[in-house]
C-alpha positions as CSV (number, residue, x, y, z in Angstrom):
1,M,21.2,13.1,31.0
2,M,20.3,13.9,27.4
3,A,23.6,12.6,26.2
4,V,22.9,9.2,27.8
5,S,19.6,9.0,25.8
6,I,21.3,10.1,22.6
7,L,24.1,7.6,23.1
8,G,21.7,4.7,23.5
9,E,19.8,5.8,20.3
10,L,23.1,6.2,18.5
11,E,24.4,2.8,19.4
12,H,21.1,1.1,18.5
13,E,20.9,2.8,15.1
14,A,24.6,2.3,14.4
15,A,24.3,-1.5,15.0
16,I,21.4,-1.8,12.6
17,T,23.2,0.4,10.0
18,R,26.3,-1.7,10.3
19,K,24.3,-4.9,9.4
20,L,23.2,-3.2,6.1
21,L,26.6,-1.8,5.3
22,E,28.2,-5.2,5.8
23,R,26.0,-6.5,3.0
24,A,26.7,-3.7,0.5
25,P,28.2,-5.6,-2.4
26,E,31.4,-3.9,-3.6
27,D,30.9,-5.2,-7.1
28,R,27.6,-3.2,-7.3
29,F,28.9,0.1,-5.9
30,D,28.2,1.8,-9.3
31,W,24.6,0.5,-9.5
32,K,21.7,2.9,-9.1
33,P,18.0,2.3,-9.5
34,H,17.3,5.5,-11.4
35,E,19.3,8.2,-13.2
36,K,18.5,10.7,-10.4
37,S,19.5,8.3,-7.6
38,M,22.8,8.0,-5.8
39,T,24.9,4.9,-6.7
40,L,24.8,2.1,-4.1
41,G,28.4,2.9,-3.2
42,R,27.7,6.6,-2.7
43,L,24.6,5.9,-0.6
44,A,26.4,3.4,1.6
45,S,29.3,5.9,1.9
46,H,26.8,8.6,2.9
47,C,25.4,6.3,5.6
48,A,29.0,5.7,6.8
49,E,29.8,9.4,7.0
50,T,26.7,10.8,8.6
51,L,27.7,10.2,12.3
52,K,30.9,12.2,11.6
53,W,28.8,15.4,11.7
54,L,28.3,15.1,15.5
55,D,31.7,16.6,16.2
56,V,30.9,19.8,14.4
57,I,27.4,20.0,15.8
58,V,28.5,19.6,19.4
59,N,31.8,21.5,19.3
60,Q,31.0,24.5,17.0
61,E,28.3,27.1,17.4
62,V,28.0,27.8,13.7
63,F,29.0,25.7,10.7
64,E,29.6,27.4,7.4
65,M,28.7,25.0,4.6
66,D,30.5,25.7,1.4
67,P,29.0,23.5,-1.3
68,G,31.8,24.4,-3.7
69,S,34.5,22.9,-1.5
70,Y,32.6,20.0,0.1
71,T,33.8,16.6,-0.9
72,P,31.6,13.8,0.3
73,F,33.2,10.6,1.4
74,Q,33.3,7.9,-1.3
75,A,34.5,4.5,-0.2
76,G,36.6,2.8,-2.8
77,S,36.2,-0.7,-1.3
78,H,33.9,-2.5,1.1
79,S,36.7,-2.6,3.7
80,E,37.2,1.2,3.4
81,L,33.4,1.6,3.9
82,M,33.4,-0.4,7.0
83,E,36.5,1.1,8.5
84,A,35.1,4.6,8.0
85,F,31.8,3.7,9.5
86,D,33.3,2.1,12.5
87,A,35.7,5.0,13.1
88,N,32.8,7.5,12.7
89,V,30.6,5.5,15.2
90,E,33.5,5.5,17.8
91,S,34.1,9.2,17.2
92,A,30.4,10.1,17.6
93,K,30.2,8.1,20.9
94,E,33.3,9.9,22.2
95,V,31.9,13.3,21.3
96,M,28.6,12.5,23.1
97,H,30.2,11.3,26.3
98,N,30.0,13.9,29.0
99,Q,28.0,16.4,27.0
100,S,26.0,18.7,29.3
101,D,22.3,19.3,28.9
102,E,23.1,23.0,28.7
103,N,25.3,22.4,25.6
104,L,22.8,20.1,23.9
105,L,20.0,22.6,24.5
106,A,22.1,25.5,23.1
107,N,21.2,26.7,19.6
108,W,23.3,25.6,16.7
109,K,23.4,27.1,13.2
110,M,24.3,26.0,9.8
111,K,24.9,28.7,7.2
112,T,25.2,28.3,3.4
113,G,26.6,31.3,1.5
114,G,26.3,33.4,4.7
115,Q,22.6,32.6,5.0
116,V,21.2,30.6,8.0
117,T,19.8,27.4,6.5
118,L,19.3,25.5,9.8
119,E,19.0,26.8,13.4
120,M,17.7,24.8,16.4
121,P,19.0,23.4,19.7
122,R,21.8,20.9,19.2
123,I,19.7,18.1,20.5
124,G,17.2,18.6,17.7
125,V,19.9,18.8,15.1
126,I,21.4,15.5,16.4
127,R,18.1,13.8,16.3
128,G,16.7,15.3,13.1
129,F,19.7,16.2,11.0
130,V,21.9,13.2,12.0
131,L,20.1,10.2,13.4
132,N,16.8,10.6,11.4
133,H,18.9,11.4,8.3
134,L,20.9,8.2,8.8
135,V,17.7,6.2,9.3
136,H,16.2,7.7,6.1
137,H,19.2,6.8,3.9
138,R,19.6,3.4,5.6
139,G,16.0,2.7,4.5
140,Q,16.9,3.6,0.9
141,L,19.9,1.3,1.2
142,S,17.7,-1.6,2.3
143,V,15.7,-1.1,-1.0
144,Y,18.9,-1.0,-3.0
145,L,19.9,-4.3,-1.4
146,R,16.6,-5.9,-2.1
147,L,16.7,-4.7,-5.8
148,N,20.1,-6.4,-6.0
149,D,18.9,-9.7,-4.5
150,V,21.0,-9.2,-1.4
151,P,19.2,-10.5,1.7
152,V,17.9,-7.6,3.8
153,P,18.6,-8.0,7.5
154,S,16.2,-7.5,10.3
155,I,15.9,-3.8,11.0
156,Y,13.1,-3.1,13.5
157,G,11.7,-6.5,13.3
158,P,11.8,-9.5,10.9
159,S,12.5,-9.0,7.3
160,A,11.4,-11.3,4.4
161,D,14.9,-12.7,4.6
162,E,15.5,-13.0,8.3
163,T,13.2,-13.7,11.2
164,G,15.1,-11.9,14.0
């Protein structure tokens, strides 16, 4: 039953995220609002890759993060960004289908350099580390769009650019 709830949430948030990613201007992928900020292209790519993590969370008990060998996804074009996002949404939905409550309640760990950096039931990791993480970065992306004079779509209600 928990998987059904997560699937509904995932589909809802993915649809909103897709609206923002569709508007990410390829000619501004190198733009960033501050020296310490990600570029627009990297931020959009991060939003596109986030749902890919569900497979590891649901199908492995422990994930060993090696920052030295991790290469984040970086879309080279708008079409590549959208293709990756759509593929990751479909993969996440497939992974969540038929997940048992028992598996979703089981503890999951992420280790970095052999040290546990995150440990909690999978359901908490999915909500906090994946879905909330996606929503957070999607919020940043909406600001990036606004600062580039790109109309911001309706997210949880009307935006200044759309009424629905």
